[in-house]
C-alpha positions in Angstrom: 80.1 100.0 119.4 81.6 101.8 116.5 84.9 100.8 116.7 84.0 97.2 117.3 81.8 97.5 114.1 84.4 98.7 112.1 87.0 96.5 113.4 85.0 93.1 112.3 85.6 93.9 108.9 89.6 93.8 110.0 89.1 90.2 110.8 89.0 87.1 109.0 85.4 86.1 107.5 83.9 82.9 109.1 85.6 79.8 107.6 88.9 81.8 107.2 90.5 82.4 110.6 94.3 82.7 111.0 96.5 83.6 113.3 99.0 86.5 112.0 100.9 85.9 115.0 103.0 83.0 113.9 105.1 81.8 112.7 107.4 84.0 114.8 109.6 86.4 113.1 108.4 85.4 109.4 108.6 88.5 107.2 105.4 90.1 105.2 105.4 91.1 101.9 105.5 94.6 103.4 108.1 96.1 105.6 107.4 95.6 109.2 106.2 98.9 110.9 106.7 100.2 107.2 104.3 102.7 106.4 101.7 100.6 105.2 101.8 99.0 108.5 100.6 102.4 109.9 98.0 102.9 106.9 96.2 99.9 106.9 95.6 99.6 110.9 93.4 102.5 110.8 89.9 100.8 110.8 88.2 103.8 110.1 90.2 105.4 106.9 90.8 101.6 105.8 87.0 101.5 105.2 86.7 105.1 103.8 89.9 104.3 101.8 88.1 100.9 100.2 84.9 102.4 98.9 87.0 105.2 97.0 89.0 102.5 95.5 85.9 100.5 94.6 84.6 103.9 92.7 87.6 104.2 90.7 87.6 100.7 90.0 83.8 100.6 88.8 84.4 103.7 86.8 86.7 101.6 84.3 84.2 99.4 82.0 86.2 96.4 81.4 87.1 96.2 86.0 83.7 97.0 86.4 82.2 94.1 84.2 85.1 91.6 85.9 83.7 93.1 89.3 80.2 93.1 88.8 79.5 90.4 87.1 81.3 87.6 88.9 81.2 88.6 92.5 78.5 88.2 95.1 78.6 91.9 96.5 75.0 92.3 95.7 73.9 89.3 97.2 75.9 89.7 100.4 78.1 93.2 101.0 78.9 92.8 104.3 80.7 89.1 103.5 82.1 90.5 100.5 83.8 93.5 102.1 85.4 90.8 105.1 86.7 88.7 102.0 88.3 91.9 100.4 89.1 93.1 104.0 90.8 90.0 104.7 93.0 89.5 102.2 94.0 93.4 102.2 95.1 92.0 105.9 97.3 89.1 104.4 98.6 90.9 101.9 100.2 93.3 104.1 100.6 91.9 107.1 100.3 88.1 106.8 103.6 86.0 107.1 104.9 85.6 103.3 104.4 81.9 102.6 100.7 82.6 103.5 100.4 85.5 101.7 101.9 84.1 98.7 99.7 81.0 98.9 96.4 83.6 99.2 97.3 85.5 96.3 98.2 82.4 94.0 94.5 81.1 95.4 93.3 84.6 93.9 95.1 84.6 90.7 94.0 81.0 89.7 89.9 82.1 90.3 90.7 85.3 88.0 92.3 83.4 85.1 88.1 81.9 85.0 86.8 85.4 84.7 86.3 87.0 81.6 83.8 88.0 79.7 82.8 91.1 77.0 81.2 94.5 78.6 77.9 95.9 77.4 80.1 98.0 74.6 81.1 95.0 73.2 85.1 94.9 74.5 86.3 91.5 75.7 88.3 91.3 79.0 89.7 88.9 81.2 90.4 89.7 84.7 93.9 88.5 84.4 94.9 90.9 82.2 97.7 93.0 83.6 96.4 96.4 82.6 93.3 95.8 84.9 95.6 94.8 87.2 97.9 97.6 87.4 94.5 99.7 87.7 93.1 97.6 90.5 96.2 98.0 92.1 96.7 101.5 92.1 93.1 102.4 93.0 93.7 100.7 96.3 96.8 102.4 97.1 95.3 105.5 96.4 92.2 104.7 98.0 93.9 103.6 101.3 97.0 106.0 101.5 95.0 108.9 100.7 92.3 108.5 103.2 94.8 108.0 105.8 96.5 111.5 104.3 93.3 113.3 105.0 91.7 111.6 107.9 94.2 110.4 110.1 97.8 112.0 109.5 99.5 113.9 106.4 101.8 111.7 104.8 104.8 113.3 103.5 105.6 113.2 99.7 108.2 110.3 101.0 105.8 108.1 102.7 102.9 108.5 99.6 105.7 107.1 97.8 106.7 104.4 100.3 102.9 103.0 100.0 103.4 102.2 96.3 106.7 100.8 96.4 105.8 98.7 99.4 103.0 97.1 97.4 105.1 96.1 94.5 106.0 92.6 96.0 102.3 91.8 96.2 101.7 93.4 92.9 103.9 91.1 91.3 102.3 88.6 92.6 98.9 89.1 91.3 100.3 89.8 87.9 100.3 94.0 87.9 103.3 94.1 86.3 103.0 97.9 85.6 101.9 98.8 89.1 103.1 102.6 89.8 105.8 102.7 92.4 105.3 106.2 93.1 103.1 108.9 94.0 103.8 110.5 91.0 103.5 107.4 88.8 100.1 106.7 90.1 99.1 110.4 88.7 100.5 109.8 85.5 98.1 106.6 85.2 95.2 108.5 86.5 95.8 111.2 83.6 96.0 108.4 81.3 93.1 106.5 82.3 90.9 109.5 83.1 89.4 109.7 79.3 87.6 106.2 79.5 86.3 106.5 82.7 82.6 106.7 83.0 79.8 106.5 84.9 77.1 103.6 84.7 74.1 102.5 86.5 76.6 99.7 88.3 78.4 102.8 90.1 74.9 104.2 91.5 73.9 100.7 92.5 77.2 100.5 94.6 76.8 103.7 95.9 73.2 102.5 96.9 74.3 99.3 99.0 77.0 101.2 100.6 74.6 103.6 101.9 72.2 101.5 103.1 73.2 97.7 103.4 73.6 96.3 106.9 77.3 96.7 107.1 77.0 98.6 110.2 74.4 98.0 112.7 71.2 100.1 112.7 72.0 102.5 115.2 75.0 103.2 113.4 73.5 103.6 109.7 74.2 107.2 109.7 77.6 107.1 110.3 77.9 104.1 107.4 76.6 107.3 105.2 79.0 109.6 106.3 82.2 107.2 105.9 80.8 106.6 102.1 80.4 110.3 101.7 83.8 110.7 102.8 84.8 108.2 100.3 83.4 110.1 97.6 84.9 113.6 99.1 88.0 112.0 98.2 87.9 110.5 94.9 90.0 112.0 92.1 87.8 114.9 89.9 87.2 112.6 86.8 85.1 110.2 88.7 84.0 112.7 91.3 82.2 114.8 89.2 80.3 111.7 87.5 76.7 112.2 87.7 76.1 109.0 89.9 78.3 110.7 92.5 77.0 114.6 92.4 75.2 115.2 96.2 76.6 112.6 97.6 80.1 114.7 98.9 80.4 115.4 102.4 78.5 118.7 104.2 79.8 121.3 105.9 81.7 120.9 108.9 81.4 116.8 107.9 84.8 116.6 107.3 86.1 117.5 110.5 84.0 115.0 112.2 85.1 112.3 110.1 88.9 113.2 111.1 88.1 113.1 114.6 86.6 109.8 114.3 89.5 108.1 112.4 92.0 110.3 114.7 89.9 108.8 117.7 90.4 105.3 116.7 94.0 106.0 116.5 93.4 106.3 120.6 91.8 103.2 121.1 93.4 99.7 121.8 93.4 98.0 118.4 92.2 94.6 119.9 93.5 91.3 118.6 93.3 92.2 114.9 95.8 91.6 112.3 98.1 94.1 112.6 98.6 93.4 116.5 98.8 89.9 115.5 101.4 90.5 112.7 103.9 92.9 115.2 103.8 90.2 117.8 105.0 87.8 115.2 108.0 89.9 114.4 109.3 89.7 118.0 112.2 92.1 118.3 110.4 95.3 116.5 108.2 97.7 118.3 105.0 96.4 119.6 102.1 97.8 118.5 99.5 98.3 120.9 97.7 101.2 119.5 97.0 102.4 115.7 99.5 104.2 114.4 101.4 104.4 117.8 104.4 102.3 118.6 105.4 101.8 122.6 
């Protein structure tokens, strides 16, 4: 039940079915079987990393207003998460023409997203500065979750996650997205003074803890994975009042690692990573997350 429930977040939502196995041999925006293909194939760390990324995004005032005021997350969290997960799958594993088409559609939608923060600061979703932050936090979240809870990444592998994401970043308009881990750390240091807590941050955390994202018998696990996301969030945000008291408890980090690593030993099913591996005929077939056979 656990793996199937989390894998559902990797599959296209209703009305957005897509076959990642076609057309045969068509490359993705990221290199086939690169570091990103491993990182994005683990459903447990993908969930954790996605929560961390949103926590960082919602701490930036302009991004927070753009995301919270113009999305349906509060109305239907599971569907919104599946749509976001599908976009991530397409960006990493999708055939390049389809990924480019999807990103162009998102950019057009973002053209209509603009407004003013509660502090009176004007924002627009396609502002390169904001796009750079969103792209950087997503790369951090997914890479760090994999590093902490699945398998330690080397410095070169961490750099590769950022470098492999530059093609999609450019298409989204994130022209200043970090190309390495050190560049991400520099961006975080520059941005940290402007990060802040808010009622929205607390509301998001509450939704992720209690919404029917996983089946009711697994709600305890949902809360555990959200706490794992808070645990690895960088200090400028992790120390905000809204996140205090939501870190992992004694012994829980080991449990999260066992769950994440265990998910890598089970068949992935017919998910985008597996379909993309079939599309890239002649490459290594991926039958288990993070393993080539």
